[in-house]
N, C-alpha and C positions, 0 to 999 in steps of 0.2 A: 503494500500499500503504500501511496505518497502522502506525505505530510501536509502539503499544500501545492498552491499552484505558482507561486512566485517565489523569486527569490529571498525578498527580505524576510517574508512568513516564513520560508524554508529555514532561514538561519534562527530565527526566534523560537521555531519548533526545536530545533536542534539543541539550542542552548537549555529549553526546558527539558528536554530529554536525557537521563543519565546517559552517560557515555559507555555503559558496557552494552546498550540496548542497541546494538550494530553489528553489521556482518563482515566478511572479507572484502576488501577493498577491488571493486571491478567497476569498469565502466561498461555499461550494457544499456541496450533499449529496452523500453518497457515490455514485460512478459508476452504482451500482445502484440510486440512489433517483430515480428519474424520475417525471414526471408521471401517466404511463398505467402505475402500478405493479400497477393490478388485473388488468388482464389478464396480465401478465408473471407474476403471483403465482398465477393459476390455471393458466395454461400449464406454468409451473414444477412446482407441485406434482402436476398432473396426469400429466405425464411420469416425475415420481419415483416416484408410487403405480405406474404401468405398469413401471416398471424398479426394482421394488423389489430385487429379486435380481440386480440387476449390480453389478460391482464398482465402487469408487470410481472408478477411472480412465474410467468410461464417460462422465460427465460432471463432468469437471475444470473445465470453464469456467464454471459458471453455480453448480452447487450449493456448492461451497466458499466463492463470495464471499458469498453470502446465508446460509449455515449456520454461517458460525463467530461464533459467540456463546456467552455464558454459558449458554445452555440446551441447544443443539443442537451436537454435535460436527461437525469440517468434512467426516468422511466418512459421514455418515448424515442422511439428512431423509426419513423413511419415512412421515410422515403429514400430513394436511392441518393438524391442529390443531398439530402440531409447526411447520410452515411459518407458521402465523399468529402463533406467538411468535416466530419468527425474524424475521418481516417487522415486527412492532412493535418490537423491539429495531433493528432498521435503519434503520428511520423515524427514529430519534433521534439518528442517528448523522451527522457532518459530517467532512470532511476539509478542513483549513487548508493552503493553500499559501501559502508566505511567503517573501519574497526574503532574509530572514536570521532569525538567531536571534534578535535583539531584536524584530522585527516579529512573528515566529512568537507570542513570549511575550504580545506586545501584544493578539494577535488570541485568544488562549486565554483573556487576562483579561475580555475583551469577553463571553463566555460564562458565566463565575463570577458566582454570586449576591453581590451587594454591591461589585462593583466598577463604577465608572463605565465607561460606554461610550464609545469613541472611535473615530471613524472617521478622522482625518488620521494621516499617517504619524509616526513619531518619529525616523525614521532618512531620510538622503539617499537617494532613489531613483537608482539608476544612470543617468545621463542618455541613454546610448546605446539603453537597453531600453525608453524610453519612446517613446509614439506621435509622428508627425509633427506631429498638433494640439497636443501639449503642447510639443515641441521648439520650435516656431513662438512660444511665448509667451515664451520666455527668449532670442528671438534680439536680437542688438544692434544689428539694423538695417544691418549693414555687409558683409549678403551678397547677392549680385546672385543671383536665381533666375528662372529661367524662369518666366514667367507668362501664362496665357492666358486669364484671366476677364474680366470687366469692370471697368472701373476707375471707372466711374460708377457709384455705389452711394448708399444711402440714408446710409448712414455716412461716405463722404466728402464728400456734400454736408452733411450737419450739422458736419463739420469744419469747411468755408467760412464757415458761419454763426456757429459758436461760436469759432472760431480763426483760421482763415486770414486774413479781412479785414484785422483790426486788427493782426497781427503784420507783415504784408505792407506796411499802412500805416505802422507804426514802422519797418521797413528802408528805406521810401522817404524819411522823414522824416530817419533818421540819416546816409542816402546824401547828401541835399542838405546837411545839415550838413559832413559830408565835403569836397563839392565847394566849398563856401564857403571852408573853411579853405587851399583851394588844393594845401596839402602833401599832404592826405588824400584827393587824386584816386584813387587806386588801390583804397583801402578803399571810397570811395564807389561804383566801378564794380561793388566785391564785393558791397555794401548791394542795389544795385539788380538785381543777379544773383539776389540770394537772395530781393529782393522777390516776384519772379515765382516763384523755386522754391515759397515758403511760402504762397502764394496756392494752387497746386494741386500740390502733390510727388508726388503719386501717379503712378507709373510714371516717374519722374526720379531720376538718382543723381548724387551730389555724388563728387568723385573729387581726390586729392591728385596733382599732377603730379610727375612723376619727373625726375631729372638731367639726363637724355638728350635728352627732348623741350625741356625747359628752354634747354639749350645750344645747339640749334637754333634756336631763336627768339632767342636772344642774338646768333647770329652771322649772322641775316638779319633785322634790326631792321626793315626794311621791308616784310617780307611779312606778311601776314594771320595766319600760323601756322595755317593750316587744319586744325586737330585732328580736323575732323566726318568726314573721309573715309577714316579710317585702321582699318584692321581689326584685329580681334580675335582673336586664337587661345586666349584663357586660358578655362579651364573656368568655365562659369556658376553651377556649383553650390556654388563654394568662394569666400572672401574673397579678392580681388583680391590678388596676393603683394605683400610690400614690394619696392621697387625695387633692382635690382641694380647696386652700385657699377660704376661706369665710368671708366678711366682718365682723368686730366685731358689735355687737348689742349694743346700750347705754343700760346700766344699769345691762349687763350681768356679773355675778358675778365672779371673778377672782379666777382662781385656782394656787394654790401654784406649782410652777416649781418643776419637779420630782427632780431633785439635791439639792431643797433646804428644803426639808422634812427631819425631823429628823426620821420618819420611814423607809426612803432609806437607811440611814445608820445604823440602827439595821438590817435592813433585810442585808446590806452586810458584816455585821460583824459577825450574826448569822445564817443566812439561806442560804444565798449564797455559802459560803465556802463548808458546806459538800456536795452540789448539784455539785459544780465543781469537788469534787472528784467521786462522783458517775457517772456523766456525762462522765468524762474523762475514767474511767475504762469500761464504756460502750463503748465508741469509741474505745478504745484499742483492746478490746476482739472481737469487731464486725469487725473491718477493718482486724485484723490478719484473721480471717475465710473468709474473702474474699468476699463470697457470700453473707455476710450479710452487706456489707458496707451501704445499704440504713438505718441502723440502725445506723450507725457510723454518716452518715451525719445528721440525725433526732436528735441525742444528741447534735451535734456540735453545729448545729443550734439554739437548745435550749437555750445552753448554751453561745453562743456568741450574740444572737439578744433576744430573749423571755424573759429570766431572767433579763435582764436589761431595760425592759419597765416598765411604770408605770403600775399597777395592774389592774387599771380601764381601760387601753387601750388594753388588752388582751381579745379575746373573742374566746371561742370552740364550735364550731357547725359541723355538718356533712357536708363533701365534695359533698354530692348529693343535698343537698339544699342550695344554695349562701344566706346567712341570711341578709346581708345589700346590700345597694345599691352600685353600681361599685365605686362611687366616696367617699364613707364613710369609707372603708375598704380596708386594703392592706393585700392579703395573705401572711403570712409567712410559714405556715407548712402545708403538706398535703401529706400524705404516703397511698399506697393501699397493698404494698407488702414489708414483709421485708427480702425476700429472691429473689435474680435474679442470676440465674444461669449463665447468659453471664459476669460476672464480671470477668471472667479469661480473656478478652478481655482487661480490664482496663489498663490504663496507667499514669503515673504521669512523664510529661514530657519526653514523649516517651518511657521511662521504665516500663516494665509489672509490674503489683501490686504484683505478688508474688516474684520478685527480690528485688523490694522496702522493702517488709515485712522481707526478709531473710537479708538484709543489717547490720539491728541491732544485728546481731550473730557476725559480725566481732568485733563491739566494746566489746561484751560480751567475745568473746574470748580472745581479747586483754586483757581485765581487768583480768580475772580470770586466764590468762596464767602466765602473765607477774609479776602479784601482788602476788597472792597465788602459791607462789614458795613451799611451803610445803604442798601443797594439804590440807589445814586445812578446807576450805569451798567446795571443788569439787574434785572429785579423778581424776586419771590421763584418766580413760575410760571416763569421763563425759568431759573432756577437749578436748580428741583426737574427741569426737563426733562433740562438739560445732565448733572446728577448721577445720575438713574436710567439714562440712556442710558450714561454712562462706566460702569456696571457689567457692558455687555455684553461688551466686550473684557476686562475684569478676569476675568470669568466664563471665559472661552475661553482665558487665560494660566494659569487656575487648571487648567482641564483638561488643557490641554496638559504642565503640570508634574506632574501626578497620573499622567498616563498614561506620562509618560518614565521616571517613578522607579520605577513598577510594572514597567515593560517590561524594565527593566535590575537587576530585584532579585527576591530570593526571594519567595515567596506570603506570608509572615509582615510583610516590610515593605511589602509593597504592600497589605495589608489595613489594616495602621496607618495609611498614608498615606491611603488612601480613607477610612476611619471620620473622622481626623482634617481632612481639608481637602473633604471632597466635600459638605458641606453648609455649609461656612464661609462662603459668600456670603450664603445665606438667614439662618442664625443672627447673622450679624452685623448685619444689619438688624433683625431681629426684638429683639435685646438693645438695639441701639441705641434703637429707638423705644420698648421699654418703659422704660428708664432716662432719656429724655428726656419721656414722658408723665409718670412718676412725680415729676420735679423741677418739673416745671412744673403738676401737678396736673391733667392733663388725661386725664380716663378714656377719652375717645375713640380715643387712640393704641393702646390695647388693644385695643377692638374693630376696630380696624384690623389689626392683628396677627392676631387669630383670623381676621379675613377673608381676609388673605393666606394663611395657612395652610390653610385652606379651598381658595382658588382654586387655591393649587399643587396640592393633591391632585385637585380637578376637573379642572384644564387636564392633570394627566400621566395621569390613568386615563381622560381623555375625546377631550381636544382632540388630545395626541400622537400614541396609537393611530389616531385617527379621520384625521388629516390624513395620516399617513402609508399606513394602508390607502389612501385616496383616491389620492394621488399613485403608490403602488406598483402598485395595481390598474389604473389608467389605461395605465399601461406594460405589466403583466406580465398583465391578463385576471385572473386567480386566481392567489392566493399560498398555500402551506401554510407551516404552521411546526409546531414541536415541542408538542404538546398536553400532553404529559405533564409536560414542563419547564415549559410554562406554569400546570400543575396544582400546581406547587410554589409559584410565586409568588401564586396566586391564593387559597390558604388563608390565607398571610402577610397578604395584604390585608386578606381577612376578619377576621382577629384583631387589625391594626392599627386597622383603623375601628371594630371594637368595643371595642377596648380604650379607644381616645381617647374615643369618645363614650360610654362607661359611666356615668361620672360624670354628664354631664347627663343621661340616661335616669334615674339614680337620682335626683336632685333634682327631676325632673317627677313621679316616682312619690311621693315622701314631701315634697316642698315645699310650700309655701302661697302658692296662685295671688294677687297681688296688683297692682291696678289703680290707677293715679294719673289724675289730670285726667279723670274722670267728669263729664259734663255730661248734662241732660234734653234731651227734644226741643225744649224752649223755649229751649233755652241758659243755665238758671239751673246753679249748683253742686249737687253732689250734697246732699242734705239728707235727714234723715229724713222730713220731712213732705212732701216734693216729689212729684208725680204724673207720670206718664208714662214713657215709657221711658229708659233711659240709655246714653249712647254713652260708651265708656271707651277710654282709650290708654294706651300704654305699660304693657302689662302684663308681668310678669314672676314669677318665683318667687323669694320671699323666704328668704333662707337666712342671712344675717347678725346678724339679729336675735335667733334662738334659737342652740339648740346644736346643730341638724342638721348644720350646714356644719363645724363645728369638731369634732364627736365622730363623725361618719359620713361626710362626703362629703368633706372634706380626708384623712383617712386613705385612704379609697378612691383619691383622684387619687395619693398617693405610691404604695400597693400598684400600681395599674395602670402607674404610670410607671416601677416598677422590674421587671415582668415583661415589658413589652414590649421592651426591650434583650436580655433573656434570651432571649425569642422569637426575635429575630434573630441572636442567636449560634447558637442552635440551627438556624435555618434555614442558617446559613453551614456548620455541621458536617454538616448532612444532605446538603447540595448539592455540596459541596467536599471531605469525607472518603469518609462513609461510603456516599453513593449518587451518588458523582460519575460512575457510567456511565449515569445518566439523559440527562446531557449529551454525555457519548462523545466529546471531542472530540480530534480525531487531527491532526498534522501531517505530510501527504504529502511526500514524498522527491523531488527534483527537482534540477534544477542552471542556475542562470544564468550563463550564459558571460562570462567578463570580471569577473566580480564577486565579490571574494576577502576581503570583510570589510564591516561595517555602519558607516557613518558617522553617528554619532548626533547629532541637531540640538543637544540639550541634554542635557551630563551631568548626573549624578545631583546634584552640588553646585549646579551653576547653576539646574536645577531646583528645588531646596531653596530657594536664594535669591529665585529669581523668585516661588515661592509665598506665601515670606515678603512681600517686597515688595507683590505683589499682594492679600494678606490685609490689610496695612497701609492700603494707597490704597484697598480695598472698604470698610474700617470709617470710612475718611474721606468716601467718597462716601456711604456711608448715614448719617452725621451729617448732611450737607447736605441728604440727602433730606428726613429727619424734621425737620429745623430748617425747612424752606421748604415742608412739605407743607400746612400749616394753611390756606392761601389756598386750596388745590386742595378740601380737605374742607368750606371754606366755601361752595363754589359749590351753589346754592339747587335748581338742577334734577337735580345727581346725588348719589346716595347715597354715604354711605361704604362702604357695602358694597360698592358696584360698583368703586369706585376700589381697594379692597384686592383683590379677585379678579380683576382684570384687569391694571392696571398693575403693582403691587406683587409681585404673584404670577408673573406670565408674563415680563415683561422679563428677570430673572436665568436664565431656563430657555431663552432664544433660543439660544444653543449647543448644548444639547440637544436642541431641535427641529430644528436643523439636522442634526444627527448623525443622528437618526431616519429623517428623509427621506432622506438619501443612503443608507442602509442598506436602505430600501425600494425605493429606485432601482436598487439592486443585486440586487434579488429576495431580500433577506435580511431577510423582515418579522420573523423571530423577534427579531432584536436591535431591531428599531423599536419591537416591542410592550414588550420589556426595558426600554428608557430610559425610558418614562412610568412603568411598576410600579415600579421599583426606586427611583426617584425618590419615587414616594407612599409605598412602604414605609419609607423613610428618613425622611420627614416625620413619618409615625405613630411609627415606633419608635428613633429617634434625635433627630429635631429637638425634636419637643413635651416627651420625657421631661427633655432638657437644660434646655428654658425652664423646665419645672416645678421641677427641682434649683437652678437658678440664682435663681429665685423664692424656695426655700426659705433660701439663703444672703442673698441679698439682697432684702428684701421690695419688689417692685416693682408689687405689687398684681395680678400675672397669676394668674387663676383658671382652671381648665381647664373652663369650662362654655360651652357654646355655644348660639347661639338656634336655634330652631326650623328656620328656614331651613337654616342649616348641617347642623343634624342629619338633616334628611331629604333633602336635595341630594345629600350623601354617601353615605348609605345605598343611595337609588336608583341612584346611579352606579356603585357597586360591584357590585350586583346585575345592573344592565344589563352590563355589561362581562364578567362572568364567564358570563353567557348567549351573549355574542358569541364567547367565546374556547372554546366548548365541542367544536366541529368539526374545530377545528385547519384552518381554512381562513378566508381573507380577500379582498374584493374590494372595491372601490369603494362599493357600495351599502351595506356594513355599515360602512364609515368613515363615508359620508355622515350615517347614523343617529346614529353617535355625535357628530360635530360638530353636526348640528341639536339635539341633545338639550342639548349644551354650550351653545349658543347660546341656548336657551331658558332655562335656569337663569340665564344671564346676563342676560336679559331680566327675570328675575324679581328679579336683585338691582338691577338700575338702576332698576325702579318701587319696590322695597322702601323704606319708611320709613326715615329715618335712627336708630340704633340710640340707646338711651337714654344719655344724655351728651353725644350731639354736637350 
């Protein structure tokens, strides 16, 4: 059931409802909105027409669900026309099932116009309700589980090649060193046991031996202490319990405590330090590779637990046979696979592992960018690549902060945060580039900024929807979306592009075409008495020499820049207030057992602090990008246009692309399309007006006039996208068409001549 028909009352209802009365998160259409709706529609309306004289109780299970709309009451569905209207209304409805109130608010914000779409959770999901695959990702490898699969796999063999042989070799050498010291012989034996273990750890386990078994060996020192044949009665699905204290026997020989032995300190001074280096390197590289995180956990647990135990307390055996009784041993380490492909879902404090791994790039970029000013240790190209790559995790952190604040706040606060920080990454780069270009007297950076703006526009209306349609279509064959809600974004996209390029069209209509560097067919300079055809380059419309720009074009630019944000605000009011029923987002009721509250990853204040820090670091990285971009722009075989529309435009949008793909995989293509369209609308209606007014207060030479290539590529792309979105359906063929058009436009930019002044 739905709680309300509008978003405002929907939010109030959620606040009154306890958080535990929710269900697992998913984005899905109403239960009656299935793919085969046309036969159901015809059958329903036919039966309703035949039974129009019946009482409402004669069809209680179907008609009320479909006819409870604003146009038809629940007790009457008398005509085919009425059912048509009802069906159109039902098509736009969605039911959101959320785990708690915070997640419900975040999901509703995804459907709101002007809000940044966010896929990841902002609250900690209950561990007990997650799938076994996800639970396995967070296992500490100290649980013995039954395993029936093959241990010889490509991932395990890759472990031996990448990690196993040199870790095993290190243990062999350290063990040899311990034997040389004589006093460290017990640790040498431990190292050689672990040498064999780390060469192939799969299907083996490491246990800590308990007091009773150790006492047996102390009383019979001459025996082999054959622990191999002892049976195990402990459960295999749980960690081995810690040992049960056993009363001391009289006359039992006392064992020297571990930390009072001289051999312990010999081990800590000679054997342990090199193994710290080895395991730390293995942890780092296996964590960076993400899919080999089990190897990282295995090395970390060995370094922090196993190597600090007494050597006689460590036993290595196979996982398939528990060698000791349950009360005698405690499982420390057991691994079956070195690679798990599902680790792309792994999160640390709510942050995806890929974003966590990319965060050190920010530190590296700061260090080499601001310390190595003379490029002694790294070239400008390397600094540029590291700086532009560091923007990716910062964009992810900014998105997480925006989503966290919006989900825990009311609509007004969320709208302000989205408007303030939603475009902060792109604006930071644009303003930094314009400032540096103005200070250096380099007009090329202004053209690069315009190319980046156009590239963001093209990527968001062609590439992001296209790649989402392809991936979603390959998994779900055909996907449907709310064409009416998309019909709200499409006019705004038309208004945006029309407003941004209006000054350019105006200048072409009234400006004077001037061509520089004209030569005749014989190679001579342009002269009045020269004969033969002329070849001219660098043709452009001259505006600054006359009064056209200052008296006509410049006022038009300011007028458009003032009207575009107004249109954006009107779009917000239309979709969020007066016509919110177009989206009609509901929160379905349910209950998740054992979950009585939401544990938020980031509080509001923490999110705000992270937003500010990420913004400052983004500014620093953008400054480094613009400082070291000139060698990239000087490449003779690559147009400056191409660099702007690809690297500078799309790298900051990588988190958004990932979000859109995840929505498409969940058969929620509506949000995938909205991801790109909303960014494109924000570029035209917010970012460009901000740049224009920034130039008005601090003249950096930014003029809102674009080249012909930018103009016609953008207009053609908008027309194509609106044509694709008309039928409300998508498949991988339509997505392929969008991506191919995008690649064709990139080819045009790649082979285009450099802009004037570059």
